[in-house]
N, C-alpha and C positions, 0 to 999 in steps of 0.2 A: 525565571525558573531556577530552581536550586541545583546544586552540582550533582546531588544523588538521583535526581529524576533525569537529569540529562545523560548521565551515565547508563542508567537504565534504559533509556530510549536507544542510545548508542549501542549498546549490547543486542538489543532486540534487532535493530537494523543490520548489524554485523553478523548476526546469526542466521540470516536467511537471504540467499540471492534474490528472491522475488517476496516482498512483504508488503501486505495490504493492512493498514490501519483501518478498520471497518467497524460499522454497527452490526453486531451479530457475528456469525461464524460462516465459514464458507458452505457448510452444510444447511445453514438456517440463517441467511441474511435478513437483518432487521429493517432494511431501508431499500428502496429502489435503487439508489445511487450505489450503495455497497454491493447490490445484487448485479448491477452492471459490470462492476470490477470482476466479480466472480465469474460471470458468464463470459467475459472476454478472455480470461486466463483459461478457463475451461475449453473455450473453442480453440485457443492456440495450443492446447496440450501441454501447457507449461506448469511444472509443479510450483506450488506457491504456498506461503504461510500466511496466516492471519492474526491479527491482535483485535480482540473485541473490546472496543473502547467503552461499550456500555457496562462492561464488567469491571472497569477500572477508571474512575472519574479523574484520577490524577493523570493517568495517560491521555484520556480524552482531551483535557485541557492542555496538557503538556505538549502533545504532539503539534498542536496548532501553533504554539509558541516556538517550538523547535524548527519547524518548516517555514514559519511565517505565512501559513496558508490557513484560511478560516474554516475550511469545511472538511468533512469526512465523506468518503474514504480518502486516503492518502497512500499513494503507491510509491515504493522505493524498490530501485533495481540496483543491486550491487552497491547499496550504499547511496545511490544518487536518487534524489527525489524527483519523480516524474511529474507528478501532479495529481488532480483528483479525477472524478468520473467524466467530466466533459473533455478534459485533455486526453484521458485514456480512450474515449470513444473516437475522437478525432484522430489519434495516433493509430488505432486499430484499423479504422476505415482507409487511412492512406497507406497502410502497409509498413509504416514506420515503426510501430510497436513490436511487430514480428521481427524486423530486422535488428533493433536494439536488443531485444531479448535473446535472439540466436546468438549474436555476437557476444553479449554479456555472459550467457551461460557456456559458451565455448572457451572463454579464457579462465 
């Protein structure tokens, strides 16, 4: 990954406490896994931002290299990579996600 793309991704992640790199937007997810992430954050009542990787092929490939994670969506909380859809569902079901988000957004 070139330095310019890494800087761009760094800035996106730094610009939002909760950021989801996903297919589509939070108003119109373009895949079921991305929709899962949107529904989870909506259920938690947490404000979050999204980056539509379908609109930017460079980001779509770059975020996979950046996180060393092969799939979309990818969720970042205060700059920390949490994981994708399956991990998010597990964390939501166990209550861990609500706790992490509450703590991160309070600081």
